[in-house]
N, C-alpha and C positions, 0 to 999 in steps of 0.2 A: 332824260332832261338835261339840258346843257346849262352849266352855271358860268356866269361871267364874274370877273373879279369884283365888280361893284355890287353884285347881288349877294356875295358871301360876306365880304368884309367891307363895310363902308369906309370911305376915306375920312380924313379929318374934316369935321364940320358938316359931313353928309349924314343923312339919316336913312335908315331902312324904311320900307313902306309900312305905314301904319304905326310907326314908332315916333314918340315925341322926345325932344331933347330932355336929358336928365335935369331935374330942377335942383336948386340950391339945397332944398330940404333932403332930397335923395342923396346928394353928395355928402351932406352933413351926417345923415344916418349911417352911410357906408363908412365914413371916416371914424365915427364913434365905434362901430362894430369892430373895425380893424384895430383900433386903439385898445379896446377891451381884450381882444384876443391876444394882442401883443403883451399886455399886462399879465394875462393868465400864463402865457408861455414863459415870461420872465420869472414869475413866482414859482412855476414848476421847475425851471432850471435851477433856481436858488435852492429849492427843497432837495432836488437830486444831488446838487453839489454838496450840501450839508450831509446827506446820507453817505455819499462817497467818502467824505472826510472822516465820518464816524467809523465806517468800515475799515479804512486804512489805519486809524488809531487802534481799533480792536485787533487788527492783524499784527501790528507792531507789538502790542501787549502780549498777544499769544506767543509770538516767536520769542520774545524776550524772556518769558517765564516758562519756556520749555514746551509749550504746546506746539503741535505741528499745524501751521496755518497754510492754506492753499493760496499761494501768493499770486497776485494778478499783476505784479510789477512788470513781468516779462511781456504781458499782453499790452500794457500801456506803452512800452517802449517799441513795440512793433514786432516782437517775436513771441512765439508761444511760451506760456508760463513754464518755469522750471528748466529752460534751456539757455545756453550761453549764446551770445552773438557769434557769428561765423569767424570774425577776425577780432579776437580780444586785444585790448590795448597792451602796451608794454608793462604798465603797472599791474595789470591783472596776471600777466605771465609769471611775474616774480613774486606775487603775493603769497604763494605757498611756501616759498623758500625764506628762511631767516638769513639776513645778510651776514656774511662771515666777519665783516668789519663795520663798525658804525661809521656813518657819514662824517661825523666829527673827527674821528681818528684818521679816517682815510684822507680827508681834506688836508690835515696836517702833514701826512706822509707825502701827499702830492706836492706840497710846497717844498718839503725837505728834498725831494728828488730833483728839483730844479734849483741849483745853487745860485744862478744869476737872476732869480726871481721867476715867479710863475704867473702868467695871466690866468684869468678865469677859464679861458678856453683850454689852456695847457692843463689845468687841473681837471677839467671835465674829461679830456681825452685820456689823461693818466688814470683816472678812476675807472673809465671804461676798459682800458687795456689791462691794467694791473689787477683790478678787483672784479671786473665784469659787471660793474654797477651802472645802471641807467639812472642818471640823476638829472632832475630838472634844474636849469640854470638858476632859478630864483632860490631853490633849496640850497644849492652850493653857496650862493651869495650869502644866505642867512648863516650858514655854518662858518664861513670865512669871517664875516663880521663879528660873530660871537667870539671867535678866537682873537680878533683884533681888540675887542673891548676887554677881554681877559688878559691881554698883554702877551699872548703867545704868537701873534703875527703882526706884521706891519704892512701898510699899503702905501707904496711910493710909486708915482708915475704909472698908475694902472697895473702895477705888478705887486704880487704878494711875496713877502720875505719873512724869514724867521728873524726875530729881534737880534741885534748885534751880539748881545751877551750869549744867547742860545747858540748862535752859529759858531762861535769860537769854541764852545764846549764840545760840539759834535765832530 
């Protein structure tokens, strides 16, 4: 049997043989059915979301108090649980090592090393070269500002200097 396009799928406004156009009541019933199903799905999604939050809370409690929890965090981030991503970030590579010098002390030494004043970029490169530290610029800025408020550093023309009294002593 050979089918033509209009026999299989009627065009807009066309009807199949023996079929009547849907009435307003039929459309209303279908719309009501779809709305109810959507409400059911929304309620189920909310319920599952609450269950997931409860499970994550229980997992945190177990890991905090020494129990061994089977973590699903890895699966949520897109890799199997218990494994590390293939290319860990810089912060993760150094997380196992304790820094030999605190950022606070290292930032003061970086400014001391530049007698004619150090820009933030100079301090970052000095910390990387001298101490092997990978420092985020905003963290360095916080440390430098803390020294400025304590009176250990001055900031003039976008450069960091030791205060005049401290420079003459060293």
